[in-house]
N, C-alpha and C positions, 0 to 999 in steps of 0.2 A: 429476567429471561430473554428480554428484548436488548438487553445491555451487552449481556453475553455473546448472543448471536450477533448483533452488528460490529461488536469488539473481533470477533473471531473472522469474522467475512473481510472487516477493514485490514486485519492482519493477514490475512491470506491474500487480500487483492494488491498488499505492498510488496510481501514477498514474491507475488508472481511478477509485478513491475519490474523488480529488482532483478528476476530472470531473464525477462524481455529484453531488457535496455543493455546488460551484458552482450558484447561483440562475442560472436562465434570463433574462439580461436583458429585462424588458418594454419595450416602445416606450411610454416615459412620455412623450414629447411627445403621441403619441395619445392617450393617456389623460386629459391634463391637456386637450387640446383637448375631448374629449367630455365631462369634468367642467364644465368651462366652458359648452358649450351647454346642457347641463342644466341649470346654475344659471341662466342666462338664461331657460331656459322655466319655471323654477319661478319665478323673480323677476317674469316678465310674468303670471304667474299668479294666481289667488286668493291664494295662498299668500303673496303680497306684503301682502294687508291681514289676511288672517286667522291669518297665524302669522310676524309680523312678527318677532319676537325670535327665532325659532328659524331663522328665515331670513338676518337678520343673522349669527347664529354660524355656517351654514354657509357664507355669501360670506366672513367671517373665515378659514375655515379653506381655503376654494380660494384666497385669496390667500395664506396660508402655505406651500401647495404648490406656488405659482407661486414665491414665494421659494426652497424649498429646492430648486426644480428649478435654480434661476437658478444657486444657489450650488454646485451639484452633490452636494447630499446626497440621494443617490438613495432611501437606505433610507427616512430621514425623508419625502421626498415620496409613498413609495407609502404610507406609514402615515398621513399626512395626507390623502391623498387616499381610502384608504378610510374614513376619519373625516370627509371632505366628502360622500361618497355616503350614508354614513349619515344624516349631519343635514340631506342634502336629502330623505332618506325621511321623517325624523322631520318636516321642515316640512310636505311633503305630507300628511303622515298625519293632523297638527295641522289644516292647511287644512281636510282633508275632514270631521274630526270637528266643526269649529265650524260648518262648512256644514252638517252633518245635523243638527246641535242647532238652528241656525236654521230647517231646515224643518220640524223636530218641533215647535218654537214655537209655527209658524205653523199646522202642522195641529192643536195644541191650542186654537189663538185659535179656528179654524173648527169645531171639534167643540164648545166652548163655548158659540158662537154658535147652532150647529144646537139643542144641548141647551135652551138659552133659550127658541128657536122652538118646540120640542115640548112643551115644558112650555105654553107658551101656548096651544098648539093643544089641548092635554089638558085642559087651564082651560076653554076656549071648549066644549068637548065636554060637559064635566059640568054646565055651567048650563042 
């Protein structure tokens, strides 16, 4: 009797462990659509001009996600999808960085102009 119960418990625990270990399938198609829409948004923004190299790399990764998904390789598609999201983040951050650098350059030019104007005004007062 004990052997039967222990065998049943062992069998149940093994089947439960197998069920717990199996990953929950994500809806890869919806992830791919979200990824494509985000890539299109980034491509239509300033990142297309300011972070062209990073954007090209991200778009290539999106294409590899589509290829992996079409071939049925779910694991590779998920990995490439994560990489594509990260590369899109990199493209957006590079774009924001370059945009801020441009703004800083403009502000520096304005500051130099104001400093020259201040010097002229101070020299005019000394005479």
